[in-house]
C-alpha positions in Angstrom: -3.2 42.0 44.9 -2.5 39.3 42.9 0.6 37.1 43.6 3.0 37.6 40.6 3.3 34.5 38.6 7.2 33.9 37.7 7.4 31.8 34.2 10.2 29.5 32.9 10.1 29.0 28.9 12.1 26.2 27.7 12.8 25.9 23.7 12.3 29.3 23.1 13.1 29.3 19.3 10.4 27.3 18.3 7.5 28.4 16.3 5.1 27.2 19.2 7.1 28.9 21.7 6.6 32.3 20.1 3.3 31.9 19.6 2.8 31.7 23.5 5.4 34.8 23.9 2.4 36.7 21.8 0.1 35.2 24.2 2.0 36.5 26.8 1.9 40.0 25.1 -1.5 40.1 24.9 -2.0 39.3 28.4 0.8 41.5 30.4 -1.2 44.6 30.8 -4.2 42.4 32.8 -2.1 39.7 34.7 0.7 39.9 36.8 3.7 37.9 35.8 7.4 38.0 34.9 9.6 35.4 32.7 12.2 34.6 35.1 14.3 32.6 32.2 14.4 31.4 29.1 16.2 28.2 28.1 17.3 27.0 25.0 20.1 26.0 22.5 22.8 28.1 21.6 22.1 27.8 18.2 19.1 29.4 18.5 20.6 32.6 20.2 20.2 35.1 16.8 16.7 33.9 16.7 16.0 34.3 20.2 17.5 38.2 20.3 16.4 39.2 17.7 12.6 38.4 18.7 13.0 39.8 22.4 14.7 43.4 21.1 11.4 44.2 19.0 9.1 42.7 22.0 7.7 44.7 25.2 8.3 41.7 27.3 12.1 41.3 28.3 13.1 37.8 30.1 15.1 38.2 33.5 17.8 35.7 32.4 18.4 33.9 28.8 20.1 30.5 29.7 22.1 29.2 26.5 22.9 25.3 26.5 25.4 24.2 24.2 24.1 21.4 21.2 23.7 18.0 22.9 26.1 18.9 25.6 25.4 17.0 28.4 27.5 19.4 31.1 25.8 22.2 29.6 22.4 20.9 30.2 23.2 19.9 33.9 24.7 23.5 34.1 21.4 24.9 33.3 19.4 22.9 35.5 21.7 23.7 38.2 21.0 27.3 37.4 17.2 26.9 37.6 17.3 25.4 40.8 19.3 28.5 41.9 16.4 30.6 40.4 13.7 28.4 41.9 15.2 28.7 45.2 15.6 32.5 45.0 12.3 33.4 43.7 10.2 30.2 43.0 9.2 29.0 39.5 5.1 28.9 39.1 4.7 28.2 35.6 7.2 26.0 33.3 6.3 26.0 29.9 7.9 23.4 27.5 8.5 23.3 23.7 11.7 22.0 23.1 12.7 19.0 20.5 10.4 16.3 22.2 13.2 14.3 23.1 14.1 16.6 25.7 10.9 16.7 27.3 11.3 14.3 29.6 14.4 16.1 31.6 12.6 19.2 31.7 9.1 17.3 33.2 11.1 15.3 35.6 12.4 18.6 37.5 9.1 20.1 37.5 7.6 17.4 38.8 10.1 17.1 41.4 9.6 20.4 42.4 5.9 20.0 42.0 5.5 23.1 39.5 2.5 23.6 36.9 3.5 22.8 33.6 2.2 22.9 30.1 4.2 20.6 28.0 3.8 20.7 23.9 2.6 17.7 22.2 4.1 15.1 22.2 4.4 14.3 26.1 8.0 12.8 25.1 10.0 11.2 22.1 12.8 8.7 22.2 15.6 7.9 19.5 15.2 5.4 17.1 11.1 4.7 17.5 10.3 2.9 14.3 13.8 0.6 14.5 13.8 0.1 18.6 10.9 -2.1 20.1 11.8 -1.4 23.2 12.0 2.8 22.8 8.6 2.4 21.0 7.2 0.5 24.6 8.7 3.6 26.7 6.5 5.8 25.6 3.1 4.5 27.2 5.4 3.1 30.0 6.9 6.9 30.5 4.0 8.8 30.0 2.1 6.2 32.4 4.9 6.9 35.2 4.7 11.0 34.6 0.7 10.4 35.2 1.6 8.4 38.2 3.8 11.1 39.8 2.0 13.8 39.1 -0.6 13.7 42.0 -1.8 16.7 42.0 -2.6 17.2 38.7 0.0 19.5 37.9 1.1 18.8 34.3 -0.9 19.8 31.2 -0.2 18.7 27.6 -1.0 21.4 24.7 -3.5 19.4 22.5 -5.6 22.7 21.6 -8.2 20.8 19.3 -10.0 19.8 22.8 -11.0 23.6 23.0 -11.5 24.3 19.4 -14.8 25.4 18.9 -16.1 23.1 16.6 -14.7 19.6 17.9 -16.1 20.7 21.3 -19.4 21.4 19.8 -19.3 18.0 18.0 -18.2 16.5 21.2 -20.9 17.7 23.8 -23.4 16.9 20.8 -22.1 13.0 20.3 -21.7 13.2 24.4 -25.5 13.9 24.8 -26.8 11.6 21.9 -24.8 8.2 23.5 -26.4 9.4 27.0 -30.0 10.1 25.6 -30.2 6.8 23.2 -27.0 4.5 24.7 -26.0 3.5 21.5 -22.3 3.7 21.1 -20.1 5.3 18.1 -20.1 2.6 15.6 -17.1 3.9 13.3 -14.9 6.7 13.7 -12.7 8.3 11.3 -10.1 10.9 11.4 -8.2 11.8 8.3 -5.6 14.6 8.3 -3.1 16.2 5.9 -0.3 18.5 6.1 0.8 19.3 2.2 4.3 19.4 3.6 7.1 18.4 1.2 10.6 18.2 2.3 13.6 17.9 0.5 16.0 15.0 1.2 18.3 16.8 3.0 15.5 18.8 5.2 14.5 15.3 6.2 18.3 14.5 7.2 19.2 18.3 8.8 15.7 19.9 10.3 15.3 20.0 14.0 12.0 21.8 14.3 10.1 18.6 13.2 13.0 16.1 12.8 12.9 12.6 10.9 16.4 11.9 11.6 16.2 10.6 14.9 14.0 8.0 13.8 10.5 9.0 14.1 8.1 11.6 12.2 4.7 12.6 11.2 3.4 10.7 14.3 5.3 12.9 17.0 5.0 16.3 15.1 1.3 17.3 14.3 -0.1 13.8 14.2 -0.4 13.1 17.7 -3.3 15.5 17.8 -5.1 13.4 15.6 -4.5 10.1 17.5 -5.9 12.2 20.8 -9.0 13.0 19.0 -9.5 9.8 17.8 -9.4 8.7 21.7 -10.7 11.5 22.8 -14.0 10.9 20.8 -13.8 7.0 21.2 -14.2 7.5 24.9 -17.5 8.6 24.7 -18.7 5.2 24.6 -18.6 4.6 27.7 -21.3 6.3 28.3 -23.5 4.2 26.3 -23.2 1.0 28.4 -20.3 0.5 31.0 -16.8 2.0 31.8 -15.1 -1.0 29.9 -16.9 -0.7 26.6 -13.9 -2.9 24.8 -11.2 -5.5 26.0 -9.8 -6.1 22.8 -8.0 -4.1 19.7 -7.2 -4.9 16.3 -4.7 -2.8 14.7 -2.8 -2.3 11.4 -0.2 0.4 10.8 1.2 1.4 7.7 3.5 4.3 6.9 5.3 5.8 3.9 9.0 7.1 4.5 11.3 9.6 2.7 12.8 7.0 0.8 9.6 6.2 -0.5 8.9 9.7 -1.4 12.3 10.0 -3.2 11.5 6.9 -5.5 8.0 8.3 -6.1 9.1 11.4 -7.5 12.4 9.8 -9.1 11.2 10.7 -12.6 9.3 13.8 -12.0 11.0 16.6 -14.1 9.0 19.5 -12.8 11.6 20.6 -10.3 14.6 22.2 -10.9 16.8 19.7 -9.0 15.3 16.2 -9.3 15.6 13.8 -6.8 18.9 12.1 -7.7 20.1 8.2 -7.3 21.9 9.3 -3.7 18.7 10.6 -2.2 16.5 7.5 -4.0 18.9 5.3 -1.4 18.4 7.7 1.5 18.6 6.4 5.0 15.8 4.2 5.8 16.2 5.3 9.4 14.8 8.3 8.8 11.3 8.7 10.3 7.7 8.1 8.6 5.9 11.0 6.3 2.8 9.3 6.4 0.8 6.7 8.7 -2.3 4.9 8.3 -4.1 3.0 10.7 -7.0 1.0 11.0 -8.5 -0.3 14.3 -11.7 -2.3 15.4 -12.5 -2.5 19.1 -14.4 -5.4 20.0 -15.9 -6.6 23.5 -16.1 -10.3 23.4 -16.3 -11.7 20.2 -18.8 -8.7 19.3 -17.8 -5.4 17.3 -18.1 -2.2 19.1 -16.0 0.5 17.1 -14.5 0.4 13.9 -12.3 3.4 13.2 -9.4 4.8 10.9 -6.4 7.4 11.8 -4.9 8.5 8.5 -2.2 11.2 8.9 0.0 12.4 5.7 2.4 14.8 4.8 2.8 13.4 1.5 -0.6 15.8 0.1 -1.0 18.4 -2.4 1.5 21.3 -1.5 1.8 24.8 -2.7 5.8 24.2 -2.4 7.3 25.2 -6.0 11.7 24.9 -4.9 13.9 23.6 -2.0 15.7 26.8 -1.3 18.9 26.7 0.6 17.7 27.0 4.0 14.2 25.8 5.0 11.9 28.3 6.4 9.8 25.8 8.3 6.3 24.5 7.4 4.7 27.8 8.0 6.4 29.2 5.1 7.1 26.5 3.0 3.7 26.1 1.3 1.8 23.5 3.7 -1.6 22.7 2.7 -4.1 21.9 5.5 -7.2 19.6 5.7 -8.6 17.6 7.9 -11.7 15.7 8.6 -13.3 13.8 11.1 -16.3 11.6 10.7 -18.6 10.0 13.6 -21.0 7.4 13.0 -23.8 6.2 15.6 -25.1 3.4 13.6 -28.3 4.3 11.7 -29.1 7.0 13.9 -26.3 9.5 13.4 -23.8 10.7 11.3 -21.7 13.8 12.4 -18.8 15.2 10.2 -15.9 18.0 11.2 -13.8 19.1 8.4 -11.8 22.2 8.0 -12.4 25.1 4.8 -9.9 27.3 3.4 -10.9 30.4 2.2 -8.6 33.5 0.6 -8.4 36.0 2.9 -6.6 39.6 2.7 -3.2 38.4 3.1 -3.4 34.5 3.1 -5.4 31.7 3.0 -7.7 31.3 6.0 -8.8 28.1 7.4 -12.1 27.0 9.2 -14.0 24.6 10.4 -17.8 23.6 9.3 -19.7 20.5 11.0 -22.4 18.7 9.4 -25.0 16.7 11.4 -27.3 14.1 9.9 -30.1 12.4 12.3 -32.3 9.8 11.7 -35.1 11.9 12.3 -38.0 9.4 12.2 -36.3 7.3 15.4 -34.5 10.4 17.0 -36.7 13.4 15.8 -34.3 16.7 15.5 -33.3 18.5 12.1 -32.3 15.9 9.5 -29.5 17.7 8.0 -27.7 20.6 9.9 -24.6 22.8 9.1 -22.7 24.8 11.7 -19.9 27.2 10.5 -17.0 28.0 12.5 -15.2 30.7 10.8 -12.1 32.4 11.9 -13.2 34.7 15.2 -12.4 38.0 15.8 -11.6 37.4 19.4 -11.9 40.2 22.0 -9.1 39.8 24.9 -9.0 42.3 27.3 -10.6 44.9 25.2 -8.0 44.1 22.6 -9.3 42.5 19.1 -7.2 39.9 17.0 -8.5 38.0 13.9 -7.4 34.2 14.7 -8.6 31.2 13.1 -10.5 28.4 14.9 -6.9 26.8 16.0 -5.2 29.9 17.4 -8.5 30.6 19.4 -8.3 26.7 20.9 -4.3 27.0 21.6 -5.3 30.6 23.5 -7.9 29.1 25.5 -5.8 26.6 26.6 -2.7 28.7 27.4 -4.9 31.3 29.5 -6.5 28.6 31.3 -2.9 27.2 32.4 -1.7 30.3 33.3 -4.6 31.9 35.4 -4.7 28.6 37.1 -8.2 27.4 35.9 -9.1 24.0 35.4 -8.8 22.6 31.9 -9.6 19.7 29.9 -6.2 18.4 28.9 -4.2 17.1 32.2 -1.6 14.3 31.2 -3.6 11.7 33.2 -6.5 12.4 30.0 -3.4 11.3 27.3 -2.6 7.6 29.0 -5.1 6.1 26.0 -3.9 8.2 23.2 -0.1 7.3 24.4 -0.8 3.4 24.5 -2.1 3.7 21.2 0.9 5.9 20.2 3.2 3.3 21.6 1.6 0.2 19.7 1.5 2.2 16.4 5.3 2.3 16.8 5.8 -1.3 18.2 3.8 -2.0 14.9 6.1 0.1 12.3 9.3 -1.0 14.2 8.1 -4.8 13.7 7.7 -3.8 9.9 11.2 -2.5 9.6 12.5 -5.1 11.2 11.1 -8.1 8.9 9.2 -9.2 11.7 5.0 -9.9 12.2 3.2 -6.6 13.8 1.0 -6.4 16.5 -2.6 -7.0 15.5 -4.2 -8.2 18.4 -4.4 -6.2 21.9 -6.1 -7.2 24.7 -7.1 -4.1 26.6 
């Protein structure tokens, strides 16, 4: 008989955690587990109680914290210490606002508990203005990876498990190993179509801007990670250290820029006011655009782009008094990753939206173009990864490729199987993220941004 897995979930009020809960409901008849505690802010109490009342899974304990109260947090951690001593916590899932990730990660590491943390690994306030905090991103994740000697910490970056990206990764990996030619150009472009009012920028907690960070600490982390995940394949072409220098430029678009952009737009019931146009410049970034060039010696190896946009076409038509979250507020997503291996290969992964029975469903396509005269194979190949009807333990669910990928990583974590998203594999992603914020900080403070980075 399998040992029961004791689980603690932190941050249940957030959408991502309720997704995990739906996975647990799916697995409950085929896995032996118990949710021994939920931990969240008292402001989420109503959402949590309503959700739990309709679920077949009931937590043994719910621990509520007073908002932003240190004493309340310490009291909650003391309760977790007691629970761990009495029952043993086997799995910890962290999906709080990113600023709080580090507290729970430290607790998990000190007790050697297997942990799944939502991206990003952590965040610090005023990343767009405080150079020391921008540097702390890389420093902190390096410290976590160093402490995580038993590889207990995993990061939820589900695109590593997306069938389309996994296909592309395997294809490029095999190609580079065979022909010993590195990726020469790599571009990751993503759009959210997420349109917030200035009031939402000032108040929203689920995806906050008021703490001095934004897009990069929201969905942007996925695309930085995708870039680094693919770029690392270049070590297969010649040698492990395939680059020793990075030239990086970073530009952002802010809430104050959006207010200025729409200052004369009359299509809204309430247009942007002068007060909103003068909104705080301390708010986090909406868009972030990056140009990268990796060199070895004086020779260019890889040139790249990482463009992450929330200020893109949206289906939102009005601003209500209460923000329902990006999933209910007209977000229109698009992402595209292009990989070039010089004159030999081009591979593109992109999303396609199709109107289903109830909503717009996204699926992925992969296009592969080869120089068949030199490397053989098919000149053009298109592979379509549509929403899957997935059978999990005899229960059929229709999920998008992204939902399937999220489940696969979660299921691997819960069951104790090996996964490909351990925190040690995120060191380069967080180093790049750290340098992006150092560039943003320098620009915001009127200083010269970093451009040349020794690797």
